[in-house]
C-alpha positions as CSV (number, residue, x, y, z in Angstrom):
1,M,-18.6,-153.1,63.1
2,P,-20.9,-150.3,66.1
3,K,-22.1,-152.5,68.8
4,K,-26.5,-153.1,68.1
5,L,-28.4,-150.7,68.8
6,N,-32.2,-150.0,69.4
7,V,-33.4,-147.8,67.1
8,L,-36.2,-146.2,66.5
9,I,-37.4,-144.5,63.6
10,T,-40.1,-141.5,63.6
11,G,-41.7,-141.3,59.9
12,G,-39.7,-144.4,59.7
13,A,-42.6,-145.5,56.4
14,G,-42.3,-142.6,54.5
15,Y,-39.8,-142.1,51.7
16,K,-36.0,-142.1,53.8
17,G,-37.4,-144.2,56.2
18,S,-38.8,-147.1,54.0
19,S,-34.9,-147.4,52.6
20,L,-32.9,-146.9,55.8
21,V,-35.2,-149.7,57.6
22,P,-33.8,-152.7,55.5
23,A,-30.5,-151.3,56.2
24,L,-30.3,-151.4,59.4
25,L,-32.3,-154.3,60.1
26,P,-29.2,-157.0,59.5
27,N,-27.2,-155.2,62.1
28,H,-29.3,-153.4,64.9
29,R,-33.5,-154.4,66.6
30,V,-35.7,-151.4,64.6
31,D,-38.5,-149.8,65.6
32,V,-40.4,-147.4,63.6
33,L,-43.2,-145.7,64.4
34,D,-45.9,-143.3,62.2
35,H,-49.5,-142.5,62.2
36,H,-50.5,-144.3,58.6
37,I,-49.5,-147.4,56.9
38,S,-51.3,-148.7,54.2
39,P,-52.1,-152.2,53.5
40,E,-50.0,-151.8,50.3
41,C,-47.1,-150.4,52.9
42,T,-43.9,-152.3,51.3
43,L,-42.3,-152.1,55.8
44,I,-44.9,-155.3,56.7
45,P,-43.1,-157.9,54.9
46,F,-40.2,-157.3,58.4
47,T,-43.1,-157.5,60.4
48,K,-41.8,-161.4,60.2
49,N,-38.5,-160.0,61.3
50,K,-38.3,-161.5,65.3
51,N,-35.7,-157.2,65.0
52,F,-38.7,-155.5,63.2
53,N,-41.4,-154.2,65.6
54,F,-44.2,-150.7,63.7
55,I,-46.0,-148.8,66.2
56,K,-48.2,-146.8,64.7
57,K,-48.6,-143.9,66.4
58,D,-49.1,-140.0,65.9
59,I,-46.0,-138.0,66.6
60,R,-47.7,-135.4,68.7
61,D,-48.9,-137.6,71.2
62,V,-45.4,-139.2,71.6
63,K,-45.0,-140.5,75.7
64,K,-41.8,-141.0,77.5
65,K,-42.3,-144.5,77.9
66,D,-42.5,-145.3,74.3
67,I,-39.1,-143.6,73.6
68,S,-37.3,-144.4,77.2
69,K,-36.1,-147.8,75.8
70,Y,-34.2,-146.5,72.0
71,N,-30.3,-146.2,72.3
72,L,-30.6,-144.1,69.3
73,I,-33.5,-142.6,67.9
74,I,-33.4,-142.0,64.4
75,H,-35.8,-138.2,63.9
76,L,-37.1,-138.4,60.5
77,A,-40.8,-137.3,60.7
78,G,-42.6,-133.9,59.9
79,L,-44.6,-132.4,57.4
80,S,-42.5,-132.2,53.5
81,G,-42.2,-129.9,51.4
82,Y,-43.0,-126.3,51.4
83,P,-46.2,-127.0,49.7
84,A,-47.7,-128.8,51.9
85,C,-46.4,-126.8,54.4
86,E,-48.3,-123.9,52.9
87,A,-51.7,-125.1,52.8
88,N,-50.8,-126.4,56.0
89,P,-49.1,-124.2,58.6
90,G,-50.6,-124.4,61.7
91,I,-50.3,-129.1,60.8
92,A,-46.5,-127.8,59.8
93,E,-45.9,-125.8,63.7
94,S,-47.4,-128.9,65.2
95,V,-45.6,-131.8,63.8
96,N,-42.1,-130.2,62.2
97,V,-41.7,-128.2,65.4
98,D,-43.7,-128.4,67.9
99,S,-43.7,-132.7,68.1
100,T,-39.4,-132.5,67.7
101,Q,-39.6,-130.1,71.5
102,N,-41.5,-132.6,72.5
103,L,-39.0,-135.3,71.7
104,C,-36.2,-134.5,73.0
105,N,-38.0,-133.3,75.9
106,L,-38.2,-136.2,76.8
107,M,-35.2,-137.8,75.8
108,D,-32.8,-139.0,78.4
109,E,-28.9,-137.2,78.4
110,N,-27.3,-140.6,77.0
111,Q,-29.9,-141.4,74.3
112,K,-28.5,-140.2,70.2
113,L,-30.2,-138.4,68.4
114,I,-30.1,-137.9,64.3
115,Y,-32.0,-135.7,63.1
116,A,-33.0,-135.3,59.2
117,S,-32.5,-131.4,57.5
118,T,-32.3,-129.8,54.4
119,T,-29.9,-127.5,52.7
120,Y,-33.0,-126.2,51.8
121,I,-32.6,-123.3,55.0
122,Y,-28.8,-121.2,53.5
123,E,-29.6,-117.5,52.0
124,I,-28.8,-117.9,48.3
125,S,-25.7,-116.9,47.4
126,K,-22.5,-117.3,44.5
127,K,-20.2,-118.7,47.7
128,K,-19.6,-121.7,47.9
129,I,-21.5,-122.4,51.1
130,N,-20.3,-124.6,54.3
131,E,-21.7,-125.4,57.4
132,D,-20.9,-122.2,58.7
133,S,-23.2,-119.8,56.1
134,P,-25.3,-117.5,56.8
135,V,-28.8,-119.4,57.1
136,S,-32.2,-117.4,55.7
137,P,-34.8,-119.8,55.4
138,K,-37.5,-118.6,52.3
139,T,-40.4,-120.6,53.1
140,L,-42.4,-122.4,56.1
141,Y,-41.3,-125.7,56.0
142,A,-37.3,-124.2,55.7
143,K,-38.6,-121.7,58.7
144,T,-39.6,-125.0,60.5
145,K,-37.2,-127.2,59.4
146,L,-34.4,-125.0,60.9
147,E,-36.2,-124.2,64.1
148,A,-36.2,-127.4,65.0
149,E,-33.2,-128.7,64.2
150,K,-31.8,-126.0,66.5
151,I,-34.5,-127.6,68.8
152,C,-32.1,-130.5,68.1
153,L,-28.7,-129.4,68.7
154,S,-29.6,-127.5,72.3
155,R,-28.8,-132.1,73.3
156,K,-24.6,-132.4,73.0
157,N,-26.0,-135.8,71.6
158,T,-27.5,-134.9,68.4
159,V,-26.4,-134.7,64.5
160,S,-28.3,-133.1,62.4
161,L,-27.3,-134.1,58.8
162,R,-29.1,-131.3,55.9
163,F,-29.6,-133.2,53.1
164,A,-28.9,-131.9,49.1
165,T,-32.4,-132.4,47.6
166,I,-32.8,-136.3,47.0
167,F,-34.1,-138.7,44.1
168,G,-34.6,-142.1,43.5
169,A,-36.4,-144.7,44.3
170,S,-37.4,-145.7,47.5
171,P,-40.0,-148.5,48.9
172,T,-42.3,-145.6,49.8
173,M,-42.2,-143.0,46.7
174,R,-42.1,-139.2,47.0
175,H,-42.9,-138.2,43.7
176,D,-42.9,-134.3,44.0
177,L,-39.1,-134.2,44.5
178,L,-37.8,-132.0,42.2
179,L,-36.0,-134.7,39.6
180,N,-38.4,-137.3,40.8
181,D,-40.8,-135.2,39.6
182,F,-39.1,-133.6,36.5
183,V,-38.2,-137.8,35.6
184,K,-42.1,-138.7,35.7
185,K,-43.2,-135.3,33.9
186,A,-40.8,-136.8,31.0
187,V,-42.6,-140.1,31.1
188,K,-45.7,-139.1,31.3
189,E,-46.4,-135.8,29.7
190,R,-43.4,-136.1,27.7
191,N,-42.6,-132.2,28.9
192,I,-40.8,-130.9,31.4
193,V,-41.7,-127.4,32.4
194,L,-39.0,-124.9,33.9
195,F,-38.9,-122.1,36.1
196,D,-35.3,-120.8,36.9
197,Q,-34.0,-123.1,34.9
198,N,-30.6,-121.6,35.7
199,S,-30.7,-122.2,39.3
200,L,-28.4,-124.4,41.5
201,R,-29.6,-127.4,43.5
202,S,-27.2,-130.2,44.6
203,F,-28.8,-134.0,44.6
204,I,-28.2,-136.9,46.3
205,H,-29.3,-140.1,45.4
206,M,-31.0,-142.3,48.5
207,D,-28.9,-145.0,48.5
208,D,-26.2,-142.3,49.2
209,V,-28.7,-141.5,52.0
210,V,-28.9,-144.7,53.6
211,S,-25.0,-144.5,54.0
212,S,-24.9,-141.7,55.6
213,Y,-27.0,-143.0,58.5
214,L,-25.0,-146.3,57.9
215,L,-21.7,-143.7,58.7
216,T,-23.7,-141.4,60.9
217,I,-23.9,-144.3,63.6
218,K,-20.5,-146.1,63.4
219,N,-18.5,-142.1,64.0
220,F,-20.9,-140.9,66.1
221,N,-19.5,-140.1,69.0
222,K,-17.2,-138.8,66.7
223,M,-19.7,-136.8,65.4
224,K,-21.7,-135.4,67.5
225,S,-23.1,-131.9,68.6
226,N,-22.4,-130.9,65.2
227,I,-23.6,-130.4,61.6
228,Y,-22.9,-131.6,58.4
229,N,-23.6,-131.5,55.1
230,I,-24.8,-134.0,53.3
231,G,-24.0,-134.9,49.5
232,S,-20.9,-134.4,46.8
233,D,-20.1,-132.0,45.1
234,S,-19.8,-133.7,41.8
235,M,-23.4,-133.5,41.9
236,N,-23.7,-130.1,41.1
237,Y,-26.6,-128.9,38.7
238,S,-28.7,-126.8,37.4
239,K,-32.2,-126.8,36.2
240,L,-31.3,-126.6,32.7
241,Q,-28.1,-129.3,33.1
242,I,-30.8,-131.7,34.6
243,A,-33.9,-131.3,32.3
244,K,-31.1,-132.7,29.0
245,K,-29.7,-135.7,31.2
246,I,-33.4,-136.3,31.2
247,Q,-33.8,-135.9,27.8
248,K,-31.4,-137.8,26.4
249,K,-32.9,-140.8,28.0
250,T,-37.0,-139.9,27.3
251,I,-38.7,-138.6,24.6
252,C,-39.4,-135.6,26.1
253,E,-40.1,-131.5,25.3
254,I,-38.3,-128.9,28.2
255,I,-40.6,-125.9,28.2
256,T,-38.9,-122.5,29.6
257,S,-41.6,-120.5,31.5
258,T,-41.0,-117.0,32.1
259,L,-43.1,-117.2,35.5
260,A,-40.9,-116.9,38.7
261,D,-40.2,-120.4,40.7
262,P,-41.7,-120.0,44.4
263,D,-39.1,-122.7,45.6
264,K,-35.9,-120.2,45.5
265,R,-32.8,-122.1,46.2
266,N,-29.6,-121.7,43.7
267,F,-26.2,-122.5,45.3
268,I,-23.2,-125.1,46.0
269,I,-22.4,-126.2,48.5
270,D,-19.2,-128.1,50.4
271,Y,-19.5,-131.4,50.9
272,S,-15.6,-131.1,52.9
273,K,-16.7,-131.8,56.7
274,I,-18.4,-135.0,55.6
275,Q,-16.2,-136.5,53.5
276,K,-13.4,-136.3,56.1
277,F,-15.7,-139.3,57.3
278,K,-14.8,-141.0,54.2
279,F,-18.3,-140.2,52.4
280,T,-18.1,-140.0,48.9
281,N,-21.5,-141.1,46.8
282,K,-21.7,-144.1,45.1
283,V,-24.9,-143.0,42.6
284,S,-24.3,-140.7,39.9
285,I,-27.0,-138.3,38.3
286,D,-26.5,-140.3,35.6
287,D,-27.8,-143.4,36.6
288,G,-30.1,-142.2,38.5
289,I,-32.4,-140.7,36.2
290,S,-31.8,-144.1,34.5
291,E,-33.3,-146.4,37.8
292,L,-36.1,-143.5,37.5
293,V,-36.8,-143.9,34.3
294,K,-36.9,-147.5,34.2
295,F,-39.6,-147.1,37.2
296,Y,-41.8,-144.2,35.9
297,K,-42.1,-146.5,32.5
298,W,-43.8,-149.3,34.8
299,F,-45.3,-147.0,37.7
300,K,-49.5,-146.4,37.8
301,P,-50.5,-144.1,40.3
302,G,-53.6,-146.3,42.3
303,S,-52.7,-149.2,40.8
304,T,-50.3,-150.2,44.0
305,G,-51.0,-146.7,46.5
306,S,-50.0,-143.5,45.6
307,N,-46.8,-143.8,47.5
308,S,-46.2,-147.3,46.9
309,L,-43.4,-148.9,44.6
310,V,-45.1,-153.2,45.4
């Protein structure tokens, strides 16, 4: 069991952070720094916990005094997804890149940093992709994530986790991620529209994302100054395969579009590096889809805030 740490999670009220906080609180002191908290925010119950605090602040406005007391910073803050970044390029650069540079400049060299990166940055290839494979980000989102990763890794006390496409329910929900979106459309609209149906994606459930953070914290000194793909060899699927799995659990039609998908991802990821630390995924695609079908059957946008589970 690692010693009790004083942890700051930037962007901790979001999709990953809202699942990570309850997993960390039993063993660590956790503060969340985020610019937004709504009345429906599911982090509110944690304010009763003496080991939790919420700091309402924009990541772009962080000062040395805001971060100096923490042993570990988990950097999640950012403008996520290629549509949001393409629509707001200036904000994407300032939030994803400039704020990361500022954060790293402010950190002492003994402070630990875990950065949330993405497999989206890799060059499309027919060969299995590992951490040393060429990178060729195709969207502004991917470019800013790669820039920010390079900034983080310029300091030695850093681990970068390149996540597969995340799916699954979380206290603060993201409906735009591919598998979440497919299930939502299948349940609510009774159809799934496929672009580039045979393109391959690698997936990871939110529970396994959380597990990867706990593993990284435990093994930080062995993992630092390195990049790790986070996912599983058993979770590589084409969009069509995913749609057919969802169709078996819902009443929906699969519609194939001839239009090109602007989200160009088509590769199989190698996860052998993180597996050396005994990382394995626990939640299968089928179990994750079943969870999402149950969630979207009762979820009503706007009933609890557009992103909230409670």
